[in-house]
C-alpha positions in Angstrom: -2.2 32.4 16.9 -5.3 30.4 17.9 -5.3 28.1 20.9 -5.5 25.1 18.6 -2.3 26.2 16.8 -0.6 26.6 20.1 -1.7 23.2 21.2 -0.5 21.7 17.9 2.9 23.4 18.4 3.3 22.0 21.9 2.3 18.5 20.7 4.8 18.7 17.9 7.6 19.7 20.3 6.6 16.9 22.6 6.6 14.4 19.8 10.0 15.4 18.4 11.4 15.6 21.9 10.1 12.1 22.5 12.1 10.8 19.5 15.3 11.0 21.6 13.6 9.1 24.4 12.5 6.3 22.0 15.9 6.1 20.3 17.5 5.8 23.7 15.1 3.0 24.6 15.5 1.1 21.3 19.1 1.7 20.2 20.7 -0.9 22.5 18.3 -3.6 21.3 18.1 -2.9 17.6 21.5 -1.3 17.0 21.8 2.0 15.2 21.5 0.8 11.7 18.5 -1.4 12.2 16.7 1.1 14.4 17.2 3.9 11.9 16.0 1.6 9.1 12.9 0.5 10.9 12.1 4.1 11.8 12.2 5.1 8.1 10.4 2.0 6.9 7.7 2.3 9.5 7.2 6.0 8.8 7.1 5.3 5.0 4.4 2.6 5.5 2.3 5.0 7.6 2.8 7.9 5.2 2.3 6.3 1.8 -1.5 6.6 1.8 -1.1 10.4 2.0 1.0 10.3 -1.1 -1.6 8.4 -3.2 -3.1 11.3 -5.1 -2.5 12.2 -8.7 -1.1 15.7 -7.9 1.4 14.4 -5.4 2.5 11.5 -7.6 3.1 13.8 -10.6 5.1 16.1 -8.4 7.2 13.2 -7.0 7.8 11.8 -10.5 9.1 15.1 -11.7 11.3 15.8 -8.7 12.3 12.3 -7.5 16.1 12.9 -7.6 15.9 16.1 -5.5 13.4 14.4 -3.1 15.7 11.4 -2.8 18.7 13.6 -1.9 16.6 15.4 0.7 15.6 12.0 2.1 19.3 11.1 2.5 20.2 14.4 4.1 17.1 15.0 6.3 16.1 11.4 7.2 18.4 8.5 6.4 21.7 9.9 7.6 20.4 11.8 10.7 18.4 8.7 11.7 21.5 6.6 11.7 23.7 9.2 13.4 21.2 10.0 16.2 20.5 6.3 16.8 24.2 5.7 17.1 24.5 8.6 19.6 21.6 7.2 21.6 23.7 4.2 22.5 26.0 6.5 24.6 24.3 9.8 25.3 21.3 10.5 27.5 18.1 11.4 25.6 18.1 14.9 27.0 21.6 15.7 25.9 21.0 14.4 22.3 17.9 16.6 22.2 19.9 19.7 23.2 22.3 19.1 20.4 19.4 19.0 18.0 18.9 22.7 18.7 22.1 23.8 16.9 20.7 23.2 13.4 19.6 26.8 12.9 23.0 28.0 14.0 24.7 25.8 11.4 22.3 26.9 8.7 23.1 30.6 9.4 26.8 29.9 9.7 27.0 27.9 6.4 24.9 30.5 4.6 27.3 33.2 5.6 30.5 31.2 4.9 29.6 29.6 1.6 26.5 31.2 0.2 27.3 34.8 0.8 24.2 35.4 2.9 24.6 38.5 5.1 24.4 38.4 8.8 23.5 41.5 10.8 25.2 42.3 14.2 22.4 40.6 16.1 22.6 37.3 14.1 26.4 37.3 14.3 26.2 37.7 18.1 23.7 34.9 18.2 26.0 32.6 16.4 28.9 33.3 18.8 26.6 32.8 21.8 25.1 29.6 20.4 28.5 28.1 19.5 29.8 29.0 22.9 26.9 27.0 24.4 27.9 24.0 22.2 31.5 24.2 23.5 30.3 24.5 27.0 28.0 21.5 26.5 30.7 19.3 25.0 33.3 20.4 27.5 31.0 19.8 30.5 29.5 16.6 29.3 32.5 14.4 28.6 32.0 12.5 31.8 28.8 10.8 30.5 28.6 7.2 29.6 31.7 5.6 31.3 34.0 6.3 28.4 35.2 9.5 27.0 35.9 8.1 23.5 32.4 6.7 22.9 30.8 9.8 24.3 33.0 12.0 22.1 32.0 10.0 19.0 28.4 10.2 20.0 28.5 14.0 20.3 30.3 14.1 16.9 27.4 12.0 15.5 24.9 14.6 16.8 26.8 17.4 15.2 27.0 15.4 12.0 23.3 14.9 12.0 22.7 18.6 12.2 25.2 19.2 9.4 23.0 16.9 7.3 20.0 18.9 8.3 21.8 22.1 7.3 22.6 20.8 3.8 19.0 19.6 3.5 17.6 23.0 4.5 19.8 24.9 1.9 19.1 22.3 -0.8 15.4 22.3 -0.2 15.2 26.1 -0.3 16.9 26.1 -3.7 15.6 23.0 -5.5 12.1 22.1 -4.3 10.4 25.4 -3.4 7.7 24.8 -6.0 6.9 21.3 -4.7 4.3 20.7 -2.1 6.0 20.4 1.3 3.9 17.3 2.2 5.1 15.7 -1.1 8.7 16.4 -0.2 8.2 15.1 3.4 6.5 11.9 2.5 8.6 11.2 -0.6 11.8 11.8 1.3 10.7 9.2 3.9 10.0 6.7 1.2 13.4 7.4 -0.3 15.1 7.0 3.2 13.3 3.7 3.7 14.6 2.3 0.4 18.1 3.5 1.1 18.2 2.0 4.6 16.5 -1.3 3.8 19.7 -3.2 2.8 21.6 -2.1 5.9 18.6 -2.9 8.1 18.6 -6.4 6.9 22.3 -6.8 7.0 22.7 -5.4 10.6 19.5 -7.0 12.0 20.3 -8.0 15.6 21.0 -11.7 16.3 18.8 -11.6 19.4 15.2 -10.5 18.9 14.5 -7.0 20.4 12.3 -6.9 23.5 8.7 -5.7 23.4 9.7 -2.4 25.0 12.2 -1.8 22.1 9.5 -2.6 19.5 7.1 -0.2 21.2 9.8 2.5 21.2 10.5 1.8 17.5 6.7 2.0 16.6 6.4 5.3 18.6 9.5 6.6 16.8 8.2 5.8 13.3 4.4 6.4 13.6 4.3 9.2 16.2 7.7 11.1 16.0 8.1 10.8 12.3 4.8 10.4 10.3 2.4 12.1 12.7 4.9 14.8 13.5 5.6 15.6 9.8 1.8 15.9 9.1 1.3 18.2 12.1 4.3 20.3 11.1 3.2 20.9 7.5 -0.4 21.6 8.5 1.0 24.1 11.0 3.2 25.7 8.3 0.1 26.2 6.2 -1.9 27.8 9.1 0.6 30.1 10.8 3.6 30.3 8.5 7.2 29.2 8.8 8.4 31.9 11.3 6.0 31.0 14.0 6.2 27.3 13.3 10.0 27.5 14.0 9.2 28.1 17.6 9.1 24.3 17.9 12.9 24.3 17.8 12.8 25.8 21.3 10.4 23.1 22.6 12.3 20.0 21.3 15.3 20.2 23.8 13.0 21.1 26.7 10.8 18.1 26.1 13.8 15.9 25.3 15.2 16.7 28.7 11.8 16.3 30.5 11.0 12.9 28.9 14.5 11.6 29.7 14.2 12.7 33.3 10.7 11.3 33.8 10.9 8.0 32.0 14.6 7.1 32.1 15.5 8.9 35.4 18.3 10.9 33.6 20.0 13.5 35.7 19.9 17.1 34.4 23.4 18.4 35.0 24.6 22.0 35.2 26.4 21.5 31.9 23.2 20.4 30.2 21.0 23.1 31.7 23.6 25.9 31.1 24.4 24.7 27.6 20.8 24.4 26.6 20.0 27.9 27.8 23.0 29.4 26.0 22.3 27.5 22.8 18.6 28.5 22.7 19.6 32.2 23.4 21.9 32.0 20.4 19.3 30.4 18.3 16.7 33.1 19.3 19.1 35.9 18.3 20.2 34.2 15.1 16.7 33.5 13.9 15.4 36.9 14.9 13.0 35.7 17.6 14.8 38.1 20.0 15.6 41.5 18.6 17.1 44.7 20.0 14.6 47.4 20.4 15.1 50.2 18.0 14.6 53.9 19.0 14.3 55.0 15.4 10.8 56.1 14.2 8.8 53.4 12.6 7.9 54.1 8.9 4.2 54.5 8.2 4.1 51.8 5.5 5.6 49.3 8.0 2.8 50.1 10.4 0.2 49.6 7.7 1.7 46.2 6.7 1.6 45.0 10.2 
């Protein structure tokens, strides 16, 4: 992997990690519905020029139903749920919860889609879910109210369930469609879906300048720019290496929360993060047991 690709990967992790910082900064002023809507609308406005080519428009016209459903599952609903969680949870804690998506994808594939898991992947699932239980059990003291914090954590898990459905659905329905078309089209679809609720739940008191800056950073930087970087990275280094960004998001989320919001990194957060990321590494195959069996010659040649 080239130095430029590594730099892009780090920048992408920093951007997606910052999304939890910006949601935390803007959620109290905008409210969850309006912030989620403005994020989608702003991202769509920034991204539409990238969609204005004959090839992408033809793709979108032929697959608009699937792209719209992906927009609901991967953008509209998670934006709302994470924005709701941001009103009660520290940015770093929400970012850690975002790391469980690969675990849910593997678990749902095994339970409902008959996808096989080897011993290492199964071990990773158990370890990762143990980290989630640890994180939830050790973090219920956040936010001066167990009920609100509990619902916020449930919202984070719900957002990752949406990502899980979106991942499975995308794999089966839009593999032949350009990833950039899917990404931009789904943002436009999410913006259209969230527009009515954004207008209906618009805050009575105008948000502060800081909240507007956070919203703009969320839409333009953490959504539009991040998607463009991600799909360019996919084209350059492939999906397996690009998925390394999943390990950077919670780290940057915790760092940004500590630096800019003076959030405390608790033992539950640090321990849960480490255990979850270990589980994700095992489940996704980043960490593998060393084999003592001889390596076939054709495998060496392919490498």
